[in-house]
VOBA-1610 file (N, C-alpha, C; in pm, whole numbers, padded with zeros to 5 digits, always signed):
BEGIN
Met-01428-00500+01944Met-01447-00354+01985Met-01321-00263+01967Lys-01213-00330+01988Lys-01087-00253+01937Lys-01064-00260+01803Ala-01091-00368+01722Ala-01068-00361+01568Ala-01162-00267+01518Lys-01295-00227+01567Lys-01378-00144+01518Lys-01326+00006+01529Thr-01250+00027+01664Thr-01186+00164+01666Thr-01074+00180+01596Leu-00991+00081+01563Leu-00879+00094+01488Leu-00926+00132+01338Ile-01042+00045+01281Ile-01080+00077+01164Ile-01131+00226+01129Ile-01206+00269+01246Ile-01249+00410+01239Ile-01174+00493+01231Leu-01054+00476+01335Leu-00962+00571+01312Leu-00881+00571+01207Phe-00844+00443+01129Phe-00764+00453+01011Phe-00849+00526+00894Val-00975+00508+00898Val-01074+00577+00790Val-01047+00728+00808Leu-01066+00768+00942Leu-01071+00913+00957Leu-00924+00979+00923Leu-00828+00904+00946Leu-00686+00957+00898Leu-00676+00961+00776Ile-00730+00857+00690Ile-00692+00855+00552Ile-00799+00916+00455Val-00912+00937+00508Val-01016+01012+00415Val-00972+01160+00378Pro-00921+01234+00464Pro-00876+01374+00427Pro-00771+01389+00318Phe-00686+01271+00315Phe-00591+01283+00208Phe-00613+01180+00108Gly-00740+01129+00091Gly-00789+01060-00021Gly-00782+01122-00164Ile-00803+01264-00163Ile-00808+01337-00294Ile-00652+01351-00346Glu-00563+01364-00249Glu-00427+01400-00291Glu-00361+01262-00338Leu-00430+01141-00273Leu-00373+01004-00332Leu-00386+00989-00468Leu-00490+01038-00517Leu-00527+01014-00661Leu-00448+01106-00751Ala-00382+01183-00705Ala-00298+01281-00782Ala-00175+01235-00850Gln-00123+01292-00943Gln-00015+01249-01006Gln+00067+01362-01046Cys+00207+01340-01065Cys+00286+01454-01105Cys+00243+01489-01230Pro+00212+01626-01267Pro+00161+01660-01394Pro+00275+01622-01501Met+00393+01658-01476Met+00512+01619-01581Met+00509+01487-01610Cys+00489+01373-01507Cys+00484+01241-01537Cys+00343+01201-01618Arg+00247+01258-01574Arg+00110+01240-01647Arg+00138+01280-01788Met+00170+01413-01827Met+00163+01436-01938Met+00259+01365-02034Ala+00377+01317-01982Ala+00481+01234-02082Ala+00410+01105-02093Ala+00339+01041-01988Ala+00283+00913-02018Ala+00176+00922-02110Glu+00096+01020-02101Glu-00012+01037-02203Glu+00025+01046-02337Ser+00137+01142-02361Ser+00193+01171-02476Ser+00242+01040-02539Asn+00300+00971-02463Asn+00386+00842-02502Asn+00269+00755-02547Leu+00173+00727-02480Leu+00061+00641-02509Leu-00023+00664-02629Asp-00061+00814-02654Asp-00114+00869-02773Asp-00026+00828-02905Asn+00116+00841-02878Asn+00199+00801-02986Asn+00233+00660-03012Gly+00167+00561-02943Gly+00178+00419-02942Gly+00288+00356-02866Gly+00341+00439-02774Gly+00440+00371-02690Gly+00368+00303-02589Thr+00458+00228-02485Thr+00401+00150-02366Thr+00458+00205-02262Glu+00559+00301-02250Glu+00615+00341-02121Glu+00514+00384-02020Gly+00403+00439-02064Gly+00284+00464-01963Gly+00237+00349-01881Arg+00223+00233-01964Arg+00200+00120-01859Arg+00322+00075-01770Gly+00436+00092-01800Gly+00543+00059-01743Gly+00542+00176-01607Leu+00502+00284-01620Leu+00509+00368-01516Leu+00388+00333-01423Asn+00288+00290-01460Asn+00181+00265-01386Asn+00213+00129-01312Thr+00295+00027-01379Thr+00336-00092-01288Thr+00421-00039-01209Gly+00524+00039-01225Gly+00619+00098-01120Gly+00566+00146-01013Ile+00453+00231-01035Ile+00380+00300-00910Ile+00319+00183-00844Leu+00254+00090-00884Leu+00189-00010-00797Leu+00297-00089-00722Tyr+00415-00113-00782Tyr+00527-00185-00714Tyr+00576-00095-00608Leu+00597+00023-00625Leu+00621+00101-00494Leu+00532+00108-00397Phe+00399+00105-00439Phe+00295+00130-00351Phe+00267-00011-00276Ser+00325-00108-00318Ser+00276-00247-00248Ser+00400-00271-00168Met+00512-00241-00199Met+00637-00279-00098Met+00605-00248+00060Pro+00578-00137+00095Pro+00563-00110+00243Pro+00454-00195+00318Tyr+00347-00238+00228Tyr+00248-00318+00292Tyr+00280-00449+00297Leu+00369-00503+00197Leu+00428-00643+00185Leu+00520-00647+00308Ile+00618-00551+00345Ile+00699-00570+00437Ile+00637-00556+00573Ala+00543-00470+00593Ala+00462-00468+00736Ala+00398-00618+00735Gly+00327-00660+00624Gly+00257-00775+00645Gly+00370-00905+00683Ile+00475-00889+00628Ile+00567-01011+00651Ile+00624-01010+00822Leu+00664-00880+00840Leu+00695-00858+00971Leu+00578-00892+01074Gly+00462-00854+01047Gly+00344-00884+01128Gly+00328-01032+01143Phe+00342-01110+01034Phe+00330-01247+01040Phe+00436-01323+01121Ile+00564-01273+01099Ile+00658-01315+01197Ile+00643-01297+01332Trp+00590-01186+01379Trp+00573-01136+01503Trp+00452-01218+01553Trp+00342-01251+01470Trp+00234-01318+01526Trp+00266-01481+01543Arg+00361-01521+01451Arg+00392-01659+01468Arg+00471-01681+01574Asn+00572-01589+01610Asn+00642-01598+01737Asn+00565-01575+01867Arg+00462-01518+01855Arg+00375-01461+01968Arg+00300-01606+01992Val+00240-01668+01886Val+00164-01789+01904Val+00249-01899+01963Lys+00394-01902+01926Lys+00467-02014+01984Lys+00483-01981+02130Asp+00513-01862+02167Asp+00524-01828+02300Asp+00406-01870+02400Val+00283-01828+02351Val+00154-01874+02412Val+00157-02025+02438Asp+00169-02100+02306Asp+00160-02241+02318Asp+00261-02289+02402Glu+00389-02253+02423Glu+00470-02284+02546Glu+00436-02253+02669Leu+00350-02150+02707Leu+00308-02112+02830Leu+00201-02210+02876Leu+00114-02258+02772Leu-00004-02331+02804Leu+00043-02471+02826Asp+00161-02522+02774Asp+00210-02662+02780Asp+00277-02702+02925
//
């Protein structure tokens, strides 16, 4: 029940901002499109950089969550023994 509540809360907080998340800086978009039209590859590098920056907070949060979970499981196991 708690997980469902968290998912619903997460969706309700993210949905209003979903349209803005798809937006891109007009200057960056124009530069990337013109570069790709002229045969360059900087637009692909820009997209890779965006994905890299986007994934780092989730990776850090996941690692910290795993460390917390692992230590929590060890504490529970020690209490049960």
